[in-house]
N, C-alpha and C positions, 0 to 999 in steps of 0.2 A: 246586194245591199253591202256598204261598206263596213269595215270592222267598227269604225266611230259609231255609226248610226245603229249598229247591232248592240254596241254597249249601252248608249242611251236608252234604247228600246227597253233592255233588261231592266234598266233602274227605273225606268217609267213603271213597268209592270210590277215590280216590287213594291214601288212607294204607293201605288194605285191599290194594290191588295192590303196593304196595310192600314190605309185609310178607310178603305171599305169595312173591314172587319173592325175598327174602332167606332166607326157610325153605326154599324149594325148593332153592335154590344151597348152602346149608350142608349139606342132606340128600343132595344129590347129591355133593358133596365126600367126606362122611363114608362113602358106598358108591360107590366109584369103579367097581365092575363091575356096577352096577345102572342102568339107564337108566329113568327114569320121567318121565311127563308128563301133564299133563291135557288131555283132550279139548276141542274147542272148545265142545261142549255143556255139558260139566260147567264149564269157565271161564265160560259165560254164566250158568250157574245160581247160582253163586257171586256174580256181579255183580247178579243179579235179587232176592238174598235181600232180605227186608223190613229196614226200619231203624226202630227205635222213636223217636217223636217227640221223646222227652227226651234222646235221645243227642246228645252233644257231643264231637265228635272234635277235639282240640287240634291245631292246625298246628305242625308242627316248624319250628324256627328254624335258620337257617344255621348251620353248624358252624363253630367257631373255626379259623382258621389253625394248623397245626402249629408246633412249636417251631423246626424247621428254618427254615422260610419266614420266621418271624419273626426269626430270628437273621440270614437273609440280608438283609431289609429293613434290620435295623438296621446291618449292617456297610456296606451300601451308603450309607446315611445318614451314618455316621460318616465313611467316605471322601470323601463330598462336601462335608462340613463341613471336614475336615481341608484339603481343596484350596482351599475358600474361605479359610480362615485363613491357609494358606501364601501364596495371591495376595495377600491384605491385606497380610500381614507384608512380602512383596516390595515392594509399592508403598510401604509406609510407610519402608522401609529405603532405597529409593531416593531418596524425596522428602526424607528427613531431611538428609542433607548439602547438598542444594540450598538448603532453608529455612535451615540454621544457617549456610552461608558469605553468603547473601544479608542475613540478619538482621545478622551481625558486621559485614559491609561497611557496611551502611546506618547500623547505630548508631555506628559508628567516625566516619562522615561527619558525623552529626548532632553528637556529642559534641566534635569539633575544630572545627567551624564554630561552635556556639553557646556551648561551654564554654572552649575554648582561645583562639580566635581574637578573641572578644570580649574577653577580659582583655587581650591584646595591643593590641586596638584603644582600650580604655577606659583601662586602668591605665598601660600602658606608652607611650601617645601614640605609636603606629606604625601609623597608618591604612592607609598603602601597602603596608607589609609584610602586614597581615592581608588586605588585597584581594588581594594575590598569591598568598598562602597559599590563600585561599578558591577562586580560579578555577582554581589548580594541582591542588589535591586534588579538586575536583569533576571535572575532566577525567580524572584518574587513576581516580577511582571509576567514570566511566563506562566507560572503557577496562577496566577489571577486570571489571566486570559483564558487558558486551558480549562479551569474550573468554571468560568462565567458561561463558555459555550457547552461544556458538558451538562450544566444544568438544563439548558435549553434543549438540547439534543437528546437526552435521557427522559425529560420530562418527568412529572409527577405521578402518572400511572392512573388508570380508569378501570372501573368494572368491566367496561364494554370492552376493554383489551381481552377479555376472557370469554369464549364462546360459552362454556358452561354457566355463566352468569348472565346470559341475555335472556331475555323473555320473548319468545317469539310470537305468542297470542296474549297481548296485554288486556284483550277485553274480558277474559275469564276472571280478572281480578278487577272488578267493578266497585269494590268497596271503597269508600272515602277514607277510612282509618288505615294508615300504613302498619298499623301493629296487629291487624286482624289474623287469626290463626289460619295458617294454611297447612293442613295436616296430610294432603294428599304425597304419596311417594314420587320420588324424581323421575320424570320421565322425559322425552325429547321435546315435549310441549312446551316446557319452560318452568316447571315447578321448581321450587328451591333446592337448590344442590346440597343437602343436608350432608353429604359425604365429604365435601371439600370445604364448607363454610360453617363456621361456628359463631353463632350471634349470643350476644351477652344483652338481654333487655329487661333484666330485673323481674324475672318471675312470668314474664308472658312468654307464650310458644310461638309468636308471629315473627315474620321476616318482614324487614323493611324493603321496599322497591322505589325506584324512580319512574316515574310516569313518562318525563320527558326523555330519558336515556332508554326506557324500556329494559332495565337491568335490575337485579338484586343488589341492594347496598350492604355491604359488610360493614363491620363495626368501625367507627370513626371516619366514613366515608359522607362526604357532602357534594352537593351539586353547586357548580360555579356558574354563576349567570353569564360571566365573561368570555368563559370557553364554551359554554352551552353543553356541559358534560359533567358526570360525577368524578370527583377526585379522590383517591384512596389516601387515607389519613391526611386530609387536607389541612395544611397549616394557614395558608393566605395565598392571595394573588398578588404577586409582585409587579408593579409597573416597570422598575428597572429591568426586568427580565421579558415583561410582556407572557409569562407563562405562570401557573400555579407552582407552589412549593407544597410537595406532598411526600408521599412514602419513598417513591425511589430516587428524588434529588434532594431530599432534606438534608441529607449527611454533606452532600457537595455545597449545598447553601451555607450551612455553618461554617465549612472549612473556608469558601469564599470570602466571608464577613471576616473571618479571622485574618485570612492573607491581606486583605485590603485594609485592615485595621493596622497590622504590622508594618506594611508596605506605606502607607500614609504617615505613621509615626516616624518612620526611620527618615522619610523625605522631610518631614516637617522640623525635626531634630536637625538634620544636615542643613537645610536652608537656613534655619534660625542661627546656627553658629556662624554661617556665612555672614548674614545680615549684621549680627551684633558686632562682628570683628570690622564690618564695613563702617558702622557708624561710631563705634567706640575708637577706632584709628583715625577717624576723620578722614576717611578716603575720599568721601564726597567731594573734597576740595580738588582732586586731580582727575577723578574720572566720574563717568554717568552710570549708575547702577542699570542692569537690564530689568525691562518690566516684566519678562519671563520668570526672574527669580521672585519678585515681589508677588506675582500672581500665583506662582508655585506654592510660596509659604502660606497664602491666605486660604488656597484651595486644599492644601494637604492638612492645614489644622482643622479646618472645617470636617473633612472626611474622617480625619483621626479620632475626632472627639465623638461625632455622630455615630460612626461605624462601631466604635469601641462599645458605645453604649448599647446599641442594637445586638452586637455579637454578645455581649454579656448577658443580655435578656434571653437571646436564644439558647445559650449554652444552659442558663438556669431552667429553661423548659426542658431541654433535653434530660437534664439530670432529674426533673421530676416526672420525666415522660409525660409532658403535656404537649398539646398544639396549641397555636393561637388562638384557634377557635374554641377549644375547649377550656383554656385559661379564662376568656372572657365569659363563656357560658357559666362556669363555674363561679366567677365573681359575681355576675348578675343574679344567679341564684341563690347565693348565701346573703346577698344584700336585701333580699327580698322583692327585687324589681322584676322577677319572673312568675310566671302563673303556673307553669308547669314544673314537675319534678322536684317538688317540695321537699321529697323524701331524700335530699342529699346532705342533711344534717341530722344530728342527734342531740339529745338533751343529757347531761350528766346528771349525777345525784343531788346536785343543788341547783338543777333547773337551768344551768348556763347552756346556752347555744353553742354547739362545737360542729366543726366541720367533719363531714365524712373523708376518708381517705380517697385518694384515685384509685380505681380499680386496676389502673395499668402501671401503678407505681411499684416497681420491684426491688427498690433501693438504688442509690445513687450509682452504685459500680454497674449493676446489671442494667439500669436504664441506658447509662451511657455506651456499654458495650454493645446492646441491642441496635444501637443506631449508628454510632461511629466506628465500631468494629472491635475485635477482640484484643489487639495489641496496638502499641504506641506507632508502628508503621502504618496501620490503616486509619490513626488517627491524624497523621500529619500529611499523609498524600492522598489524593483523591482515587481511591481504588473501590471498585464496585462490589458491593456485598450482597444485594438483593438478586432476586432470581425471578423471571416471570413465567415460570412453569406453575400450573394450577396446584401440583403436587408438592410444592416447595415449602408447606407447612407455613412457618414463621416468616419465610422470606419474600413471600409475594404479595403482602400489602392486604391480604383476605382475613386471615386470622391472627389473633394476638394473644400474648400471654397474659393472664390476668393474676391479680392478687385474690386468692380464693377466699381469705379471710374478710377483706374489705367488700368483696363481691358478695358474700353472703349477709353483711349488714344491710348493704343496698338492697337485696332482695326481701329481707325482712321488713325493713322501713316502708318498701313498695307494698308488700302485704298489708301492713297495718294501716297505710294510706288508702289503699282499696276498701278494706274493712270499715274504715271511718265513713268515707264515701258511700258505701252501702247503707250503713246505719242512718246517715242523715237523709239519705233517699228514703228509707223505710219510715224514717220518722215524719218526714214531709207527707208522704202518701197516707200514713195513718191520721195525720191531722186534717188532710183533705176530706177523708172518709168521714170522721166524726163531724166535720163542718156540714157536709152534705147529709148526714142523718140528723143533725139538730134543724136544719132548714126544712126537711121533709116531715 
C-alpha cells in the first residue's frame, strides 16, 4: 500500500471512530434505561471494513471559539489598553508642568538678556547696568531651576517611607473609628511605635492609621488622593510641580516662590523701563518693537503680582506654623461650618467667642527657624535641614513640638465636650425609660 493510501486510511479510521462515539452517546442519552455497547470483536470488524481507493475523507478543521471566550478576550484587551492609555496620560500630565515651567523660565531669560538688556547696553549707553542685570538674572534663573527640581526630587515625605510606621497586618485593626485605643506594646506585627512617635489627640489615647497606606499617621499627616499615599505635614498638592508640598520640601517651596517673585519683579521693571522709553521718545516711528519684549512684560507682570501674593500668604503660614489644610480647617471650624472638633474655641467672661491658639504655634521667630533654618544663610539658599532617620526627633516629620499651654486648653475643652455629650446621652436615655414606663 502506498503512503498516500495509508494516510487516507488512517484519516478515515479516526473520523469513523469519532462519528461512531458521537452517535452512540446520543443514542444512549435518548434511552437512559437501556445500556448498549459493542463487543471488542464487533468493534474490530468495523475497523477492518474495506475502504474504497477513491474515497477521500475530509479532515475537520478546528472549531471556532465561542462568543463568550471571544468577548472575554476582547474585554481583557480593552482593559489592558485602557490601563496603558491611563498610564501614558498620567506620565504626560506629570511632565507637562515641568516642561512648561522650564520653558517659560528659559524663554524669559533669553528674552531679557538678548532683547531687553541689549537695548539698554546699545541704545541707552549703560553697559554696567546691563552687565549687572545679566549676572543677577542669570543667578536668579539658576536658583529658580535648581529649587524647582529639588522640590520634585526631595518630595514631601510619607509615613510609608519608615518601616517602623508600616502596619503589616491591618486586619487586626478592624474598628471603623481611627481614634480607637490601641494599648498593646510595640511588636513586629505593626502595633503603634510609641517609642518613636508622639501623638497629640486631645485627651484620647488612640493612634490614627491609614487603611489605604497600611501605615500609622503622625500628627499633621493627611492622605493625598492624587498621589494615593499619606503625606507628612501635608500643605497641599501643587499642580505646577505635580507633587505634594509637605514636610521635606515646604522650605524649598517657599524659597522658590520668593525667587520667582523677585525674578519676575526685576524682569517686569526692566522691561517696563525699556517700553516706557520706547513710547515716550517715539521710537516707534523708526523701528518695530519686538513681540518678545511685549510678551515678556505681560507675563512677568502677571507672575510678579500673583506669585508675590501667594508667597506672602505662605510666609504668613510659616510664621504662624500653619499648613494650608490646617488653616482651612481652622477657618471652617471657627465659622461654625464644621460638625467636628467644636472644642477649638472658648468664651471669655463676657460670653464672647474666641479662638483657641494653634498648638504648634511657638512664636514667630521659633516657627520661622523650625521650617526655614537657624540663620540667614539657610533662609536665602536651598539647604536641606530635614533628616529621614526615624530617630531624628523633630527633623523627620513624625514628631512636632507643641505649645503646652494651648494644648492643655484644647484637652480641657475636649473633656468638657465629652462630658456634655455623655450628659446629653444619659438625659435622652432617661427620657426614653420614663416614656416606656408610662406606656407600660
